[in-house]
C-alpha positions in Angstrom: -82.4 4.2 -29.4 -80.2 6.2 -27.5 -81.2 4.2 -24.3 -81.0 0.7 -26.0 -77.6 1.6 -27.6 -75.7 0.8 -23.8 -77.6 -2.3 -23.5 -76.9 -3.6 -27.1 -72.8 -2.4 -26.4 -72.8 -5.0 -23.8 -74.9 -7.4 -25.5 -72.5 -7.7 -28.4 -69.4 -8.1 -26.2 -70.8 -10.8 -24.1 -71.8 -12.5 -27.6 -68.3 -12.3 -28.6 -66.6 -13.3 -25.3 -68.8 -16.2 -25.1 -68.8 -17.2 -28.4 -64.8 -17.3 -28.0 -65.0 -19.3 -24.8 -67.2 -21.7 -26.1 -64.9 -22.4 -29.0 -61.8 -22.6 -26.6 -63.8 -25.3 -24.6 -65.0 -27.2 -27.4 -61.6 -27.8 -28.9 -59.7 -28.4 -25.5 -62.4 -31.2 -24.7 -62.4 -32.7 -27.9 -59.9 -34.5 -30.5 -59.0 -32.5 -33.2 -61.2 -33.1 -36.1 -58.9 -34.8 -39.2 -62.5 -34.2 -41.6 -62.0 -31.0 -43.9 -64.7 -28.9 -45.5 -64.3 -28.6 -48.9 -63.8 -25.2 -50.4 -67.0 -25.2 -52.2 -69.0 -25.8 -49.0 -66.9 -23.2 -47.1 -67.1 -20.3 -49.2 -69.7 -18.1 -50.9 -71.1 -17.7 -47.5 -71.7 -14.0 -47.9 -74.4 -13.8 -44.4 -71.5 -15.1 -42.6 -69.6 -11.9 -44.4 -72.2 -9.6 -43.1 -72.8 -10.8 -39.5 -69.0 -10.9 -38.6 -68.3 -7.8 -40.1 -71.5 -6.2 -38.3 -70.4 -7.7 -35.0 -67.2 -6.9 -34.6 -67.7 -3.3 -36.0 -70.6 -2.4 -33.9 -68.6 -3.8 -31.1 -65.6 -1.6 -32.3 -67.2 1.6 -32.4 -69.7 1.3 -29.4 -66.3 0.5 -27.2 -63.2 2.4 -29.0 -65.8 4.8 -29.0 -64.1 7.6 -31.6 -64.8 11.1 -31.2 -61.8 12.9 -32.8 -60.4 13.0 -36.4 -57.5 10.7 -35.4 -59.7 8.1 -33.7 -62.2 7.9 -36.6 -59.3 7.3 -38.8 -58.0 4.5 -37.1 -61.7 3.4 -36.3 -61.8 3.7 -40.7 -58.8 1.5 -41.2 -59.7 -1.1 -38.9 -63.0 -1.3 -40.5 -61.3 -1.8 -43.7 -59.4 -4.5 -41.7 -62.3 -6.5 -40.8 -63.8 -6.1 -44.2 -61.3 -7.7 -45.9 -60.5 -10.4 -43.1 -64.2 -11.6 -43.4 -64.6 -11.4 -46.9 -62.0 -13.8 -47.3 -62.9 -16.0 -44.4 -66.2 -16.3 -45.8 -66.8 -15.2 -49.1 -63.8 -15.2 -51.5 -60.5 -16.4 -50.7 -58.6 -13.7 -52.6 -55.3 -14.3 -51.2 -55.6 -17.9 -51.6 -56.5 -17.5 -55.2 -53.4 -15.4 -55.8 -51.1 -18.0 -53.7 -52.3 -21.2 -54.8 -50.2 -21.2 -58.3 -46.7 -20.3 -56.6 -47.7 -23.0 -54.0 -48.3 -25.8 -57.0 -51.7 -26.3 -55.9 -55.0 -25.6 -57.2 -57.1 -22.8 -55.3 -60.3 -25.1 -54.9 -58.0 -27.5 -53.2 -57.8 -25.2 -50.3 -60.8 -26.3 -47.8 -61.2 -24.7 -44.5 -58.1 -26.5 -43.2 -55.7 -25.6 -45.9 -57.4 -21.7 -45.5 -55.8 -21.3 -42.3 -52.6 -20.5 -44.1 -50.5 -20.7 -40.8 -51.6 -24.0 -40.2 -51.2 -25.1 -43.6 -47.6 -23.6 -43.5 -47.0 -25.7 -40.2 -48.2 -28.9 -42.1 -46.0 -28.2 -45.2 -43.1 -27.8 -43.1 -43.7 -31.2 -41.5 -44.0 -29.5 -38.1 -47.4 -31.1 -37.4 -50.4 -32.7 -39.2 -52.9 -30.0 -40.3 -55.7 -31.2 -38.7 -53.8 -30.6 -35.1 -51.8 -27.3 -36.5 -55.6 -25.9 -37.4 -56.3 -26.8 -33.5 -53.8 -24.7 -32.3 -54.1 -22.2 -34.4 -57.6 -21.8 -33.2 -56.6 -22.0 -30.2 -54.3 -19.0 -29.7 -56.5 -16.9 -31.8 -59.6 -17.4 -29.5 -57.7 -17.1 -26.6 -56.3 -13.6 -27.7 -59.7 -12.4 -29.3 -61.6 -13.1 -25.7 -58.5 -11.2 -24.1 -58.7 -8.0 -26.6 -62.2 -7.8 -26.2 -62.0 -8.2 -22.7 -59.5 -5.6 -22.1 -61.5 -3.4 -24.7 -64.6 -3.6 -22.6 -63.1 -3.4 -19.2 -61.3 -0.3 -20.0 -64.1 1.5 -21.2 -66.5 0.6 -18.5 -63.8 1.6 -15.8 -63.7 5.1 -17.8 -67.4 5.5 -18.2 -68.2 4.7 -14.5 -65.2 7.1 -13.4 -66.0 10.8 -12.5 -63.9 13.8 -14.2 -60.2 13.9 -13.1 -57.2 11.0 -14.0 -58.4 7.6 -14.0 -55.9 5.0 -12.1 -57.9 2.6 -10.7 -59.3 -0.6 -12.1 -57.2 -2.1 -15.1 -55.8 1.7 -15.1 -53.4 0.6 -12.1 -51.6 -2.0 -14.5 -51.5 -0.1 -17.8 -52.5 3.2 -19.5 -54.1 2.2 -22.6 -56.0 -1.2 -22.1 -58.4 -0.1 -24.9 -55.8 0.2 -27.5 -54.1 -2.6 -26.3 -57.3 -5.0 -26.8 -57.6 -3.4 -30.4 -53.6 -4.3 -30.8 -54.7 -8.2 -29.4 -57.4 -8.5 -31.6 -55.1 -7.9 -34.9 -52.6 -10.1 -33.9 -55.6 -12.6 -33.0 -57.2 -12.4 -36.8 -53.6 -12.6 -38.3 -53.1 -15.8 -36.6 -56.3 -17.6 -36.9 -56.5 -16.6 -41.1 -53.8 -14.5 -42.7 -54.4 -12.7 -45.9 -52.0 -10.5 -47.7 -54.4 -7.5 -47.2 -54.5 -7.8 -43.3 -51.0 -8.6 -43.2 -50.0 -5.3 -44.6 -52.8 -3.5 -42.8 -52.0 -5.1 -39.3 -48.6 -3.2 -38.7 -49.9 -0.3 -40.2 -52.9 -0.4 -37.4 -50.8 -1.0 -34.9 -48.0 1.9 -35.6 -51.2 4.0 -35.8 -52.7 2.9 -32.2 -49.1 3.2 -30.4 -48.9 7.0 -31.8 -52.7 7.6 -30.7 -51.4 6.7 -27.2 -48.5 8.7 -27.1 -50.7 11.7 -28.4 -53.0 11.3 -25.6 -50.1 11.1 -23.1 -49.1 14.1 -24.0 -52.8 15.7 -24.0 -52.7 14.1 -20.4 -49.4 15.2 -19.5 -50.7 18.7 -20.4 -54.3 19.0 -18.7 -52.7 17.4 -15.4 -49.2 18.0 -15.1 -47.3 16.2 -12.4 -50.0 14.1 -11.4 -49.8 12.5 -14.8 -45.9 12.2 -14.8 -45.9 10.6 -11.8 -48.9 7.8 -12.7 -46.8 7.0 -15.9 -43.9 6.7 -14.4 -45.4 3.8 -12.5 -47.8 2.5 -14.7 -46.5 1.0 -18.3 -48.7 2.4 -21.6 -49.3 -1.4 -23.0 -47.6 -4.3 -20.9 -49.2 -5.2 -17.8 -47.1 -5.1 -14.6 -47.1 -5.6 -10.8 -46.9 -2.1 -9.8 -50.8 -1.4 -9.9 -51.0 -4.5 -7.5 -48.1 -3.4 -5.4 -49.5 -0.1 -5.2 -53.2 -1.8 -4.4 -51.6 -3.9 -1.5 -49.5 -0.9 0.0 -52.9 1.8 -0.2 -54.9 -1.3 1.9 -52.1 -1.5 4.2 -51.7 2.1 5.2 -55.4 2.5 5.4 -55.6 -0.3 7.7 -52.8 1.6 9.9 -54.6 4.8 9.4 -57.9 3.2 11.1 
């Protein structure tokens, strides 16, 4: 089983990225669908809850690879976030049940389209029709999902292939914490696609937890590598990519050519 796990990890990542890209292409090539799926056909899909929670949980544990107590704590909160999200997305729409009376609608009137609460809000505010808003929300959220999964996978692969020492190549030329950024992007993507009261509460908490974990890792790396890490941190942002890595790469390539 230990030998199969690395391959399974990449199969899961490829499946998630492929699914997201397929949805993106499908939405870009087709007109928005005004037909709605009624609530009694959409909800109660517990197999969907189990499959989606299982896939993303395996992906999280496989590529975030928690080792220390703080990392396991963050992973536990993220798993709770996923369970809450997919339970409401496919199983029981608890947020809809709580909000429907205040909005003046019966809960059963919230089908697939209306349950995209951000799209529902855009429709009620008169910004755009509901089915168009659903298309927009899905495009943005799926694009962010693919980006988040990619950041996690590429960051893990760079660390896995590296030898001992401070990692400054690959995606780490552009940011110090691509995996934490990937998790933050996934949190934003899920809350755009299918916002619920629990995930809207847990989302900011998770983001703060990952920012604090990144700062703690910076302190540990500074203690371990000293000036080497401080120089790296001075030219490489923690989360938001910059062009410094590209400029450094070009500079090194030019210098190498001159030395030859």
